PDB file of N, H, CA, C and O in Angstrom:
ATOM      1  N   MET A   1     -42.144  13.970 -59.769  1.00  0.00           N
ATOM      2  CA  MET A   1     -41.726  12.870 -58.902  1.00  0.00           C
ATOM      3  C   MET A   1     -42.489  11.601 -59.702  1.00  0.00           C
ATOM      4  O   MET A   1     -43.526  11.934 -60.275  1.00  0.00           O
ATOM      5  N   ASP A   2     -42.167  10.422 -59.792  1.00  0.00           N
ATOM      6  H   ASP A   2     -41.325  10.151 -59.326  1.00  0.00           H
ATOM      7  CA  ASP A   2     -42.722   9.558 -60.762  1.00  0.00           C
ATOM      8  C   ASP A   2     -43.942   9.115 -59.785  1.00  0.00           C
ATOM      9  O   ASP A   2     -43.993   9.036 -58.558  1.00  0.00           O
ATOM     10  N   PRO A   3     -44.747   8.900 -60.631  1.00  0.00           N
ATOM     11  CA  PRO A   3     -46.322   8.789 -59.389  1.00  0.00           C
ATOM     12  C   PRO A   3     -46.653   7.394 -59.402  1.00  0.00           C
ATOM     13  O   PRO A   3     -47.766   6.970 -59.091  1.00  0.00           O
ATOM     14  N   ASN A   4     -45.232   6.344 -59.932  1.00  0.00           N
ATOM     15  H   ASN A   4     -44.328   6.689 -60.185  1.00  0.00           H
ATOM     16  CA  ASN A   4     -45.396   5.075 -59.661  1.00  0.00           C
ATOM     17  C   ASN A   4     -44.722   4.894 -58.745  1.00  0.00           C
ATOM     18  O   ASN A   4     -44.782   3.735 -58.335  1.00  0.00           O
ATOM     19  N   SER A   5     -43.674   5.941 -57.878  1.00  0.00           N
ATOM     20  H   SER A   5     -43.625   6.883 -58.212  1.00  0.00           H
ATOM     21  CA  SER A   5     -43.358   5.431 -56.476  1.00  0.00           C
ATOM     22  C   SER A   5     -43.771   5.357 -55.411  1.00  0.00           C
ATOM     23  O   SER A   5     -44.656   6.171 -55.145  1.00  0.00           O
ATOM     24  N   GLN A   6     -43.365   4.409 -54.347  1.00  0.00           N
ATOM     25  H   GLN A   6     -42.646   3.748 -54.564  1.00  0.00           H
ATOM     26  CA  GLN A   6     -43.743   4.305 -53.514  1.00  0.00           C
ATOM     27  C   GLN A   6     -43.716   5.732 -52.447  1.00  0.00           C
ATOM     28  O   GLN A   6     -44.434   5.783 -51.448  1.00  0.00           O
ATOM     29  N   GLU A   7     -43.046   6.527 -52.727  1.00  0.00           N
ATOM     30  H   GLU A   7     -42.462   6.487 -53.538  1.00  0.00           H
ATOM     31  CA  GLU A   7     -43.056   7.943 -51.963  1.00  0.00           C
ATOM     32  C   GLU A   7     -43.947   8.364 -52.586  1.00  0.00           C
ATOM     33  O   GLU A   7     -44.869   8.613 -51.810  1.00  0.00           O
ATOM     34  N   TYR A   8     -44.203   8.596 -53.599  1.00  0.00           N
ATOM     35  H   TYR A   8     -43.454   8.394 -54.230  1.00  0.00           H
ATOM     36  CA  TYR A   8     -45.576   9.291 -54.105  1.00  0.00           C
ATOM     37  C   TYR A   8     -46.835   9.125 -53.857  1.00  0.00           C
ATOM     38  O   TYR A   8     -47.631  10.057 -53.741  1.00  0.00           O
ATOM     39  N   ILE A   9     -47.240   7.388 -53.709  1.00  0.00           N
ATOM     40  H   ILE A   9     -46.593   6.631 -53.803  1.00  0.00           H
ATOM     41  CA  ILE A   9     -48.143   6.472 -53.486  1.00  0.00           C
ATOM     42  C   ILE A   9     -48.080   7.456 -51.678  1.00  0.00           C
ATOM     43  O   ILE A   9     -48.999   8.197 -51.330  1.00  0.00           O
ATOM     44  N   ASP A  10     -47.228   7.283 -51.090  1.00  0.00           N
ATOM     45  H   ASP A  10     -46.481   6.681 -51.373  1.00  0.00           H
ATOM     46  CA  ASP A  10     -47.334   7.159 -49.571  1.00  0.00           C
ATOM     47  C   ASP A  10     -48.017   8.830 -49.035  1.00  0.00           C
ATOM     48  O   ASP A  10     -48.591   9.000 -47.959  1.00  0.00           O
ATOM     49  N   LEU A  11     -47.812   9.755 -49.922  1.00  0.00           N
ATOM     50  H   LEU A  11     -47.346   9.617 -50.796  1.00  0.00           H
ATOM     51  CA  LEU A  11     -47.558  11.394 -49.968  1.00  0.00           C
ATOM     52  C   LEU A  11     -48.998  10.893 -50.405  1.00  0.00           C
ATOM     53  O   LEU A  11     -49.650  10.948 -49.363  1.00  0.00           O
ATOM     54  N   TYR A  12     -49.671  10.518 -51.230  1.00  0.00           N
ATOM     55  H   TYR A  12     -49.141  10.473 -52.077  1.00  0.00           H
ATOM     56  CA  TYR A  12     -50.804  10.999 -51.799  1.00  0.00           C
ATOM     57  C   TYR A  12     -52.316  10.564 -50.697  1.00  0.00           C
ATOM     58  O   TYR A  12     -53.350  11.158 -50.392  1.00  0.00           O
ATOM     59  N   SER A  13     -51.714   9.227 -50.375  1.00  0.00           N
ATOM     60  H   SER A  13     -50.873   8.745 -50.623  1.00  0.00           H
ATOM     61  CA  SER A  13     -52.294   8.801 -49.037  1.00  0.00           C
ATOM     62  C   SER A  13     -52.712   9.287 -48.439  1.00  0.00           C
ATOM     63  O   SER A  13     -53.877   9.184 -48.055  1.00  0.00           O
ATOM     64  N   TYR A  14     -51.357  10.510 -47.911  1.00  0.00           N
ATOM     65  H   TYR A  14     -50.410  10.593 -48.223  1.00  0.00           H
ATOM     66  CA  TYR A  14     -51.439  11.435 -46.598  1.00  0.00           C
ATOM     67  C   TYR A  14     -52.085  12.145 -46.655  1.00  0.00           C
ATOM     68  O   TYR A  14     -52.907  12.383 -45.771  1.00  0.00           O
ATOM     69  N   VAL A  15     -51.927  13.039 -48.180  1.00  0.00           N
ATOM     70  H   VAL A  15     -51.260  12.845 -48.899  1.00  0.00           H
ATOM     71  CA  VAL A  15     -52.503  14.536 -48.245  1.00  0.00           C
ATOM     72  C   VAL A  15     -54.190  13.669 -48.259  1.00  0.00           C
ATOM     73  O   VAL A  15     -55.017  14.123 -47.469  1.00  0.00           O
ATOM     74  N   ALA A  16     -54.482  12.847 -48.871  1.00  0.00           N
ATOM     75  H   ALA A  16     -53.810  12.478 -49.514  1.00  0.00           H
ATOM     76  CA  ALA A  16     -56.314  12.681 -49.375  1.00  0.00           C
ATOM     77  C   ALA A  16     -56.350  12.253 -47.778  1.00  0.00           C
ATOM     78  O   ALA A  16     -57.504  12.116 -47.372  1.00  0.00           O
ATOM     79  N   SER A  17     -55.716  12.104 -47.165  1.00  0.00           N
ATOM     80  H   SER A  17     -54.778  12.215 -47.495  1.00  0.00           H
ATOM     81  CA  SER A  17     -56.765  11.449 -45.548  1.00  0.00           C
ATOM     82  C   SER A  17     -56.671  12.649 -44.619  1.00  0.00           C
ATOM     83  O   SER A  17     -57.146  12.791 -43.493  1.00  0.00           O
ATOM     84  N   LEU A  18     -56.027  13.384 -45.276  1.00  0.00           N
ATOM     85  H   LEU A  18     -55.641  13.268 -46.191  1.00  0.00           H
ATOM     86  CA  LEU A  18     -56.074  15.207 -44.462  1.00  0.00           C
ATOM     87  C   LEU A  18     -57.682  15.676 -43.924  1.00  0.00           C
ATOM     88  O   LEU A  18     -58.184  15.868 -42.816  1.00  0.00           O
ATOM     89  N   THR A  19     -58.351  15.767 -45.837  1.00  0.00           N
ATOM     90  H   THR A  19     -57.943  15.611 -46.737  1.00  0.00           H
ATOM     91  CA  THR A  19     -59.455  16.265 -45.718  1.00  0.00           C
ATOM     92  C   THR A  19     -60.470  15.903 -46.867  1.00  0.00           C
ATOM     93  O   THR A  19     -59.896  15.238 -47.729  1.00  0.00           O
ATOM     94  N   PRO A  20     -61.204  16.030 -47.024  1.00  0.00           N
ATOM     95  CA  PRO A  20     -62.335  15.359 -48.112  1.00  0.00           C
ATOM     96  C   PRO A  20     -62.162  16.773 -49.093  1.00  0.00           C
ATOM     97  O   PRO A  20     -62.615  16.840 -50.236  1.00  0.00           O
ATOM     98  N   GLU A  21     -61.704  17.452 -48.672  1.00  0.00           N
ATOM     99  H   GLU A  21     -61.335  17.397 -47.744  1.00  0.00           H
ATOM    100  CA  GLU A  21     -61.836  19.193 -50.063  1.00  0.00           C
ATOM    101  C   GLU A  21     -59.967  18.913 -50.744  1.00  0.00           C
ATOM    102  O   GLU A  21     -59.682  19.048 -51.934  1.00  0.00           O
ATOM    103  N   VAL A  22     -58.890  18.497 -49.586  1.00  0.00           N
ATOM    104  H   VAL A  22     -59.121  18.388 -48.619  1.00  0.00           H
ATOM    105  CA  VAL A  22     -57.634  18.204 -50.579  1.00  0.00           C
ATOM    106  C   VAL A  22     -57.838  16.813 -50.958  1.00  0.00           C
ATOM    107  O   VAL A  22     -56.780  16.325 -51.357  1.00  0.00           O
ATOM    108  N   TYR A  23     -58.960  15.878 -50.981  1.00  0.00           N
ATOM    109  H   TYR A  23     -59.819  16.275 -50.657  1.00  0.00           H
ATOM    110  CA  TYR A  23     -58.794  14.670 -51.406  1.00  0.00           C
ATOM    111  C   TYR A  23     -59.608  15.102 -52.749  1.00  0.00           C
ATOM    112  O   TYR A  23     -59.255  14.338 -53.647  1.00  0.00           O
ATOM    113  N   LYS A  24     -60.395  15.874 -53.134  1.00  0.00           N
ATOM    114  H   LYS A  24     -60.682  16.494 -52.404  1.00  0.00           H
ATOM    115  CA  LYS A  24     -61.152  16.365 -54.238  1.00  0.00           C
ATOM    116  C   LYS A  24     -60.183  17.050 -55.521  1.00  0.00           C
ATOM    117  O   LYS A  24     -60.157  17.048 -56.751  1.00  0.00           O
ATOM    118  N   SER A  25     -59.515  17.555 -54.509  1.00  0.00           N
ATOM    119  H   SER A  25     -59.537  17.557 -53.509  1.00  0.00           H
ATOM    120  CA  SER A  25     -58.510  18.750 -55.256  1.00  0.00           C
ATOM    121  C   SER A  25     -57.105  17.783 -56.274  1.00  0.00           C
ATOM    122  O   SER A  25     -56.695  17.930 -57.426  1.00  0.00           O
ATOM    123  N   MET A  26     -56.720  16.815 -55.152  1.00  0.00           N
ATOM    124  H   MET A  26     -57.052  16.695 -54.216  1.00  0.00           H
ATOM    125  CA  MET A  26     -55.917  15.827 -55.784  1.00  0.00           C
ATOM    126  C   MET A  26     -56.377  15.232 -56.862  1.00  0.00           C
ATOM    127  O   MET A  26     -55.810  15.198 -57.954  1.00  0.00           O
ATOM    128  N   LYS A  27     -57.407  14.753 -56.583  1.00  0.00           N
ATOM    129  H   LYS A  27     -57.868  14.780 -55.696  1.00  0.00           H
ATOM    130  CA  LYS A  27     -58.121  13.967 -57.652  1.00  0.00           C
ATOM    131  C   LYS A  27     -58.290  14.265 -59.005  1.00  0.00           C
ATOM    132  O   LYS A  27     -58.113  13.524 -59.972  1.00  0.00           O
ATOM    133  N   ALA A  28     -58.777  15.831 -58.957  1.00  0.00           N
ATOM    134  H   ALA A  28     -58.921  16.433 -58.172  1.00  0.00           H
ATOM    135  CA  ALA A  28     -58.767  16.876 -59.858  1.00  0.00           C
ATOM    136  C   ALA A  28     -57.717  17.473 -60.971  1.00  0.00           C
ATOM    137  O   ALA A  28     -57.953  17.899 -62.101  1.00  0.00           O
ATOM    138  N   TRP A  29     -56.272  17.335 -60.142  1.00  0.00           N
ATOM    139  H   TRP A  29     -56.081  16.989 -59.223  1.00  0.00           H
ATOM    140  CA  TRP A  29     -55.856  17.356 -60.929  1.00  0.00           C
ATOM    141  C   TRP A  29     -54.649  16.145 -61.226  1.00  0.00           C
ATOM    142  O   TRP A  29     -53.576  16.257 -61.820  1.00  0.00           O
ATOM    143  N   GLU A  30     -55.115  15.258 -60.736  1.00  0.00           N
ATOM    144  H   GLU A  30     -55.986  15.166 -60.254  1.00  0.00           H
ATOM    145  CA  GLU A  30     -54.415  13.763 -60.908  1.00  0.00           C
ATOM    146  C   GLU A  30     -55.281  13.635 -62.848  1.00  0.00           C
ATOM    147  O   GLU A  30     -54.662  13.137 -63.788  1.00  0.00           O
ATOM    148  N   GLN A  31     -56.704  14.199 -62.977  1.00  0.00           N
ATOM    149  H   GLN A  31     -57.207  14.604 -62.213  1.00  0.00           H
ATOM    150  CA  GLN A  31     -57.170  14.012 -63.811  1.00  0.00           C
ATOM    151  C   GLN A  31     -56.684  15.050 -65.043  1.00  0.00           C
ATOM    152  O   GLN A  31     -56.430  14.769 -66.214  1.00  0.00           O
ATOM    153  N   LYS A  32     -56.657  15.965 -64.561  1.00  0.00           N
ATOM    154  H   LYS A  32     -56.863  16.193 -63.609  1.00  0.00           H
ATOM    155  CA  LYS A  32     -55.737  17.097 -65.293  1.00  0.00           C
ATOM    156  C   LYS A  32     -54.544  17.016 -65.708  1.00  0.00           C
ATOM    157  O   LYS A  32     -54.487  17.689 -66.737  1.00  0.00           O
ATOM    158  N   ARG A  33     -53.207  16.406 -65.398  1.00  0.00           N
ATOM    159  H   ARG A  33     -53.252  15.859 -64.562  1.00  0.00           H
ATOM    160  CA  ARG A  33     -52.190  15.299 -65.637  1.00  0.00           C
ATOM    161  C   ARG A  33     -51.994  14.053 -66.736  1.00  0.00           C
ATOM    162  O   ARG A  33     -51.206  13.674 -67.603  1.00  0.00           O
ATOM    163  N   LEU A  34     -53.646  13.563 -65.906  1.00  0.00           N
ATOM    164  H   LEU A  34     -54.286  13.871 -65.202  1.00  0.00           H
ATOM    165  CA  LEU A  34     -53.438  12.704 -67.266  1.00  0.00           C
ATOM    166  C   LEU A  34     -53.732  12.896 -68.796  1.00  0.00           C
ATOM    167  O   LEU A  34     -53.236  12.319 -69.764  1.00  0.00           O
ATOM    168  N   VAL A  35     -54.666  13.860 -68.727  1.00  0.00           N
ATOM    169  H   VAL A  35     -55.068  14.329 -67.941  1.00  0.00           H
ATOM    170  CA  VAL A  35     -55.440  14.600 -70.251  1.00  0.00           C
ATOM    171  C   VAL A  35     -53.897  14.968 -70.619  1.00  0.00           C
ATOM    172  O   VAL A  35     -53.430  14.680 -71.721  1.00  0.00           O
ATOM    173  N   ALA A  36     -53.142  15.629 -69.604  1.00  0.00           N
ATOM    174  H   ALA A  36     -53.521  15.863 -68.709  1.00  0.00           H
ATOM    175  CA  ALA A  36     -52.274  16.511 -70.672  1.00  0.00           C
ATOM    176  C   ALA A  36     -51.164  15.725 -70.897  1.00  0.00           C
ATOM    177  O   ALA A  36     -50.344  16.386 -71.534  1.00  0.00           O
ATOM    178  N   GLU A  37     -50.660  14.306 -70.597  1.00  0.00           N
ATOM    179  H   GLU A  37     -51.326  13.769 -70.079  1.00  0.00           H
ATOM    180  CA  GLU A  37     -50.248  13.608 -71.065  1.00  0.00           C
ATOM    181  C   GLU A  37     -50.746  12.804 -71.641  1.00  0.00           C
ATOM    182  O   GLU A  37     -49.907  11.917 -71.800  1.00  0.00           O
ATOM    183  N   LYS A  38     -51.686  12.530 -72.102  1.00  0.00           N
ATOM    184  H   LYS A  38     -52.368  13.251 -71.973  1.00  0.00           H
ATOM    185  CA  LYS A  38     -52.518  11.962 -73.136  1.00  0.00           C
ATOM    186  C   LYS A  38     -51.609  13.168 -74.888  1.00  0.00           C
ATOM    187  O   LYS A  38     -51.072  12.829 -75.942  1.00  0.00           O
ATOM    188  N   LYS A  39     -51.900  14.397 -74.301  1.00  0.00           N
ATOM    189  H   LYS A  39     -52.337  14.672 -73.444  1.00  0.00           H
ATOM    190  CA  LYS A  39     -52.408  15.456 -75.126  1.00  0.00           C
ATOM    191  C   LYS A  39     -50.400  15.569 -75.666  1.00  0.00           C
ATOM    192  O   LYS A  39     -49.890  15.724 -76.776  1.00  0.00           O
ATOM    193  N   MET A  40     -49.793  15.405 -74.315  1.00  0.00           N
ATOM    194  H   MET A  40     -50.207  15.279 -73.414  1.00  0.00           H
ATOM    195  CA  MET A  40     -47.994  15.265 -74.920  1.00  0.00           C
ATOM    196  C   MET A  40     -47.717  14.183 -75.795  1.00  0.00           C
ATOM    197  O   MET A  40     -46.828  14.425 -76.612  1.00  0.00           O
ATOM    198  N   ALA A  41     -48.592  12.270 -75.886  1.00  0.00           N
ATOM    199  H   ALA A  41     -49.313  12.073 -75.222  1.00  0.00           H
ATOM    200  CA  ALA A  41     -48.371  11.582 -76.507  1.00  0.00           C
ATOM    201  C   ALA A  41     -48.304  11.650 -77.805  1.00  0.00           C
ATOM    202  O   ALA A  41     -47.507  11.199 -78.628  1.00  0.00           O
ATOM    203  N   GLY A  42     -49.817  12.653 -77.915  1.00  0.00           N
ATOM    204  H   GLY A  42     -50.464  13.019 -77.246  1.00  0.00           H
ATOM    205  CA  GLY A  42     -49.555  13.185 -79.228  1.00  0.00           C
ATOM    206  C   GLY A  42     -50.143  12.172 -80.166  1.00  0.00           C
ATOM    207  O   GLY A  42     -49.775  12.174 -81.341  1.00  0.00           O
ATOM    208  N   GLY A  43     -51.291  11.051 -79.611  1.00  0.00           N
ATOM    209  H   GLY A  43     -51.591  11.049 -78.657  1.00  0.00           H
ATOM    210  CA  GLY A  43     -51.793   9.587 -80.397  1.00  0.00           C
ATOM    211  C   GLY A  43     -51.346   9.160 -80.605  1.00  0.00           C
ATOM    212  O   GLY A  43     -51.616   8.251 -81.390  1.00  0.00           O
ATOM    213  N   ASN A  44     -49.681   9.470 -79.896  1.00  0.00           N
ATOM    214  H   ASN A  44     -49.462  10.209 -79.259  1.00  0.00           H
ATOM    215  CA  ASN A  44     -48.941   8.041 -80.593  1.00  0.00           C
ATOM    216  C   ASN A  44     -48.873   6.850 -79.815  1.00  0.00           C
ATOM    217  O   ASN A  44     -48.459   7.087 -78.681  1.00  0.00           O
ATOM    218  N   PRO A  45     -49.083   5.890 -79.987  1.00  0.00           N
ATOM    219  CA  PRO A  45     -49.457   4.691 -79.207  1.00  0.00           C
ATOM    220  C   PRO A  45     -48.109   4.312 -78.829  1.00  0.00           C
ATOM    221  O   PRO A  45     -48.114   3.746 -77.736  1.00  0.00           O
ATOM    222  N   CYS A  46     -47.073   4.411 -79.293  1.00  0.00           N
ATOM    223  H   CYS A  46     -47.069   4.870 -80.181  1.00  0.00           H
ATOM    224  CA  CYS A  46     -45.612   4.147 -78.448  1.00  0.00           C
ATOM    225  C   CYS A  46     -45.372   5.770 -76.981  1.00  0.00           C
ATOM    226  O   CYS A  46     -44.454   6.134 -76.246  1.00  0.00           O
ATOM    227  N   GLY A  47     -46.660   6.194 -77.234  1.00  0.00           N
ATOM    228  H   GLY A  47     -47.406   5.899 -77.832  1.00  0.00           H
ATOM    229  CA  GLY A  47     -46.289   7.058 -76.862  1.00  0.00           C
ATOM    230  C   GLY A  47     -44.828   8.324 -76.566  1.00  0.00           C
ATOM    231  O   GLY A  47     -44.513   8.857 -77.630  1.00  0.00           O
ATOM    232  N   GLY A  48     -44.255   8.658 -75.742  1.00  0.00           N
ATOM    233  H   GLY A  48     -44.511   8.225 -74.877  1.00  0.00           H
ATOM    234  CA  GLY A  48     -42.667   9.697 -76.272  1.00  0.00           C
ATOM    235  C   GLY A  48     -42.866  10.956 -76.442  1.00  0.00           C
ATOM    236  O   GLY A  48     -42.001  11.764 -76.104  1.00  0.00           O
ATOM    237  N   GLY A  49     -44.268  11.420 -77.105  1.00  0.00           N
ATOM    238  H   GLY A  49     -44.971  10.764 -77.380  1.00  0.00           H
ATOM    239  CA  GLY A  49     -44.776  13.208 -76.895  1.00  0.00           C
ATOM    240  C   GLY A  49     -44.029  13.568 -78.179  1.00  0.00           C
ATOM    241  O   GLY A  49     -43.612  14.711 -77.993  1.00  0.00           O
ATOM    242  N   ASN A  50     -43.560  13.037 -79.710  1.00  0.00           N
ATOM    243  H   ASN A  50     -43.899  12.108 -79.861  1.00  0.00           H
ATOM    244  CA  ASN A  50     -42.978  13.793 -80.186  1.00  0.00           C
ATOM    245  C   ASN A  50     -43.877  14.496 -80.873  1.00  0.00           C
ATOM    246  O   ASN A  50     -44.682  13.776 -81.463  1.00  0.00           O
ATOM    247  N   PRO A  51     -44.034  15.655 -81.011  1.00  0.00           N
ATOM    248  CA  PRO A  51     -44.469  16.735 -81.510  1.00  0.00           C
ATOM    249  C   PRO A  51     -44.401  16.580 -83.389  1.00  0.00           C
ATOM    250  O   PRO A  51     -45.329  16.999 -84.080  1.00  0.00           O
ATOM    251  N   CYS A  52     -43.693  16.204 -83.730  1.00  0.00           N
ATOM    252  H   CYS A  52     -42.939  15.863 -83.168  1.00  0.00           H
ATOM    253  CA  CYS A  52     -43.524  15.896 -84.994  1.00  0.00           C
ATOM    254  C   CYS A  52     -43.931  14.938 -85.682  1.00  0.00           C
ATOM    255  O   CYS A  52     -43.998  15.020 -86.908  1.00  0.00           O
ATOM    256  N   ALA A  53     -44.309  13.753 -84.940  1.00  0.00           N
ATOM    257  H   ALA A  53     -44.255  13.687 -83.944  1.00  0.00           H
ATOM    258  CA  ALA A  53     -45.016  12.394 -84.935  1.00  0.00           C
ATOM    259  C   ALA A  53     -45.989  12.019 -86.621  1.00  0.00           C
ATOM    260  O   ALA A  53     -46.026  11.338 -87.646  1.00  0.00           O
ATOM    261  N   ALA A  54     -46.891  13.539 -85.488  1.00  0.00           N
ATOM    262  H   ALA A  54     -46.861  14.092 -84.656  1.00  0.00           H
ATOM    263  CA  ALA A  54     -48.292  13.205 -86.167  1.00  0.00           C
ATOM    264  C   ALA A  54     -48.039  14.095 -87.923  1.00  0.00           C
ATOM    265  O   ALA A  54     -48.871  13.917 -88.812  1.00  0.00           O
ATOM    266  N   LYS A  55     -47.118  14.763 -88.083  1.00  0.00           N
ATOM    267  H   LYS A  55     -46.441  14.907 -87.360  1.00  0.00           H
ATOM    268  CA  LYS A  55     -47.329  15.665 -89.176  1.00  0.00           C
ATOM    269  C   LYS A  55     -45.907  14.681 -90.238  1.00  0.00           C
ATOM    270  O   LYS A  55     -45.188  15.143 -91.124  1.00  0.00           O
ATOM    271  N   ASN A  56     -45.928  14.008 -89.973  1.00  0.00           N
ATOM    272  H   ASN A  56     -46.512  13.633 -89.254  1.00  0.00           H
ATOM    273  CA  ASN A  56     -44.630  12.916 -91.104  1.00  0.00           C
ATOM    274  C   ASN A  56     -45.425  12.624 -92.320  1.00  0.00           C
ATOM    275  O   ASN A  56     -45.860  11.505 -92.048  1.00  0.00           O
ATOM    276  N   PRO A  57     -45.837  12.897 -93.363  1.00  0.00           N
ATOM    277  CA  PRO A  57     -46.654  11.801 -94.245  1.00  0.00           C
ATOM    278  C   PRO A  57     -46.353  10.936 -94.763  1.00  0.00           C
ATOM    279  O   PRO A  57     -47.093  10.460 -95.625  1.00  0.00           O
ATOM    280  N   CYS A  58     -44.557  10.094 -94.308  1.00  0.00           N
ATOM    281  H   CYS A  58     -43.956  10.480 -93.608  1.00  0.00           H
ATOM    282  CA  CYS A  58     -44.258   9.070 -95.274  1.00  0.00           C
ATOM    283  C   CYS A  58     -44.543   8.339 -93.690  1.00  0.00           C
ATOM    284  O   CYS A  58     -45.387   7.444 -93.720  1.00  0.00           O
ATOM    285  N   ALA A  59     -44.184   8.509 -92.900  1.00  0.00           N
ATOM    286  H   ALA A  59     -43.497   9.236 -92.876  1.00  0.00           H
ATOM    287  CA  ALA A  59     -44.414   7.499 -91.702  1.00  0.00           C
ATOM    288  C   ALA A  59     -44.956   6.145 -91.704  1.00  0.00           C
ATOM    289  O   ALA A  59     -44.464   5.030 -91.527  1.00  0.00           O
ATOM    290  N   ALA A  60     -46.342   6.672 -92.009  1.00  0.00           N
ATOM    291  H   ALA A  60     -46.742   7.578 -92.153  1.00  0.00           H
ATOM    292  CA  ALA A  60     -47.413   4.859 -92.067  1.00  0.00           C
ATOM    293  C   ALA A  60     -46.923   4.816 -93.688  1.00  0.00           C
ATOM    294  O   ALA A  60     -47.123   3.628 -93.940  1.00  0.00           O
ATOM    295  N   LYS A  61     -46.701   5.070 -94.211  1.00  0.00           N
ATOM    296  H   LYS A  61     -46.539   6.035 -94.007  1.00  0.00           H
ATOM    297  CA  LYS A  61     -46.509   4.080 -95.865  1.00  0.00           C
ATOM    298  C   LYS A  61     -44.441   3.850 -96.290  1.00  0.00           C
ATOM    299  O   LYS A  61     -43.935   3.769 -97.410  1.00  0.00           O
ATOM    300  N   ASN A  62     -44.025   3.826 -95.488  1.00  0.00           N
ATOM    301  H   ASN A  62     -44.436   3.891 -94.579  1.00  0.00           H
ATOM    302  CA  ASN A  62     -42.878   3.336 -94.957  1.00  0.00           C
ATOM    303  C   ASN A  62     -42.938   1.664 -95.674  1.00  0.00           C
ATOM    304  O   ASN A  62     -43.328   0.828 -94.859  1.00  0.00           O
ATOM    305  N   PRO A  63     -42.713   1.295 -96.607  1.00  0.00           N
ATOM    306  CA  PRO A  63     -42.757  -0.515 -96.160  1.00  0.00           C
ATOM    307  C   PRO A  63     -41.432  -1.287 -96.090  1.00  0.00           C
ATOM    308  O   PRO A  63     -41.259  -2.416 -96.548  1.00  0.00           O
ATOM    309  N   CYS A  64     -40.967  -0.904 -95.768  1.00  0.00           N
ATOM    310  H   CYS A  64     -41.108   0.014 -95.396  1.00  0.00           H
ATOM    311  CA  CYS A  64     -39.392  -1.638 -94.711  1.00  0.00           C
ATOM    312  C   CYS A  64     -39.418  -1.390 -93.562  1.00  0.00           C
ATOM    313  O   CYS A  64     -38.488  -1.813 -92.875  1.00  0.00           O
ATOM    314  N   ALA A  65     -40.384  -0.693 -92.999  1.00  0.00           N
ATOM    315  H   ALA A  65     -41.140  -0.350 -93.557  1.00  0.00           H
ATOM    316  CA  ALA A  65     -40.048  -0.209 -91.604  1.00  0.00           C
ATOM    317  C   ALA A  65     -40.714  -1.591 -90.866  1.00  0.00           C
ATOM    318  O   ALA A  65     -39.856  -2.028 -90.099  1.00  0.00           O
ATOM    319  N   ALA A  66     -41.744  -2.299 -90.831  1.00  0.00           N
ATOM    320  H   ALA A  66     -42.441  -1.944 -91.455  1.00  0.00           H
ATOM    321  CA  ALA A  66     -41.854  -3.681 -91.031  1.00  0.00           C
ATOM    322  C   ALA A  66     -40.263  -4.577 -90.332  1.00  0.00           C
ATOM    323  O   ALA A  66     -39.866  -4.847 -89.199  1.00  0.00           O
ATOM    324  N   LYS A  67     -39.699  -4.810 -91.843  1.00  0.00           N
ATOM    325  H   LYS A  67     -40.022  -4.591 -92.764  1.00  0.00           H
ATOM    326  CA  LYS A  67     -39.026  -5.512 -91.917  1.00  0.00           C
ATOM    327  C   LYS A  67     -37.342  -5.409 -91.504  1.00  0.00           C
ATOM    328  O   LYS A  67     -36.665  -6.437 -91.475  1.00  0.00           O
ATOM    329  N   ASN A  68     -36.736  -4.038 -91.186  1.00  0.00           N
ATOM    330  H   ASN A  68     -37.285  -3.203 -91.209  1.00  0.00           H
ATOM    331  CA  ASN A  68     -36.007  -3.381 -90.759  1.00  0.00           C
ATOM    332  C   ASN A  68     -35.237  -3.963 -89.347  1.00  0.00           C
ATOM    333  O   ASN A  68     -35.618  -3.644 -88.221  1.00  0.00           O
ATOM    334  N   PRO A  69     -33.828  -5.079 -89.673  1.00  0.00           N
ATOM    335  CA  PRO A  69     -33.409  -5.610 -88.434  1.00  0.00           C
ATOM    336  C   PRO A  69     -33.149  -5.101 -87.980  1.00  0.00           C
ATOM    337  O   PRO A  69     -33.475  -5.577 -86.893  1.00  0.00           O
ATOM    338  N   CYS A  70     -32.365  -3.669 -87.657  1.00  0.00           N
ATOM    339  H   CYS A  70     -32.100  -3.282 -88.540  1.00  0.00           H
ATOM    340  CA  CYS A  70     -31.963  -2.510 -87.238  1.00  0.00           C
ATOM    341  C   CYS A  70     -32.816  -2.145 -86.548  1.00  0.00           C
ATOM    342  O   CYS A  70     -32.240  -1.985 -85.472  1.00  0.00           O
ATOM    343  N   ALA A  71     -34.006  -1.849 -86.390  1.00  0.00           N
ATOM    344  H   ALA A  71     -34.474  -1.979 -87.264  1.00  0.00           H
ATOM    345  CA  ALA A  71     -34.698  -1.147 -86.049  1.00  0.00           C
ATOM    346  C   ALA A  71     -35.254  -1.625 -84.066  1.00  0.00           C
ATOM    347  O   ALA A  71     -35.941  -0.870 -83.378  1.00  0.00           O
ATOM    348  N   ALA A  72     -34.959  -2.378 -83.803  1.00  0.00           N
ATOM    349  H   ALA A  72     -34.401  -2.992 -84.363  1.00  0.00           H
ATOM    350  CA  ALA A  72     -35.492  -2.814 -82.898  1.00  0.00           C
ATOM    351  C   ALA A  72     -34.002  -3.298 -81.407  1.00  0.00           C
ATOM    352  O   ALA A  72     -33.961  -3.648 -80.227  1.00  0.00           O
ATOM    353  N   LYS A  73     -33.033  -2.980 -82.586  1.00  0.00           N
ATOM    354  H   LYS A  73     -33.066  -2.696 -83.544  1.00  0.00           H
ATOM    355  CA  LYS A  73     -31.040  -2.923 -82.176  1.00  0.00           C
ATOM    356  C   LYS A  73     -31.387  -1.322 -81.272  1.00  0.00           C
ATOM    357  O   LYS A  73     -31.807  -1.346 -80.115  1.00  0.00           O
ATOM    358  N   LYS A  74     -31.305  -0.904 -81.513  1.00  0.00           N
ATOM    359  H   LYS A  74     -30.963  -0.884 -82.453  1.00  0.00           H
ATOM    360  CA  LYS A  74     -31.005   0.821 -81.711  1.00  0.00           C
ATOM    361  C   LYS A  74     -31.581   0.896 -80.312  1.00  0.00           C
ATOM    362  O   LYS A  74     -32.641   0.530 -79.803  1.00  0.00           O
ATOM    363  N   LYS A  75     -30.015   1.772 -79.692  1.00  0.00           N
ATOM    364  H   LYS A  75     -29.155   2.069 -80.106  1.00  0.00           H
ATOM    365  CA  LYS A  75     -30.272   2.013 -78.184  1.00  0.00           C
ATOM    366  C   LYS A  75     -30.062   3.134 -78.181  1.00  0.00           C
ATOM    367  O   LYS A  75     -30.150   3.776 -77.135  1.00  0.00           O
TER     368      LYS A  75
END
């Protein structure tokens, strides 16, 4: 379920209103989800969760990357 959707927000609000224990549990779960999401991104500022990005020794050394006119046009 998309955490930005209205359905998610409504469900979250409903469950959180049931009991303080449930609210605490939901908040703890959300924190764990955010930590896992950051780990999947692998420190990549663009996100995506590419597990190989950090292992590519040439990625930062590519002198043409910024000048590539096709990079932004790829679909």
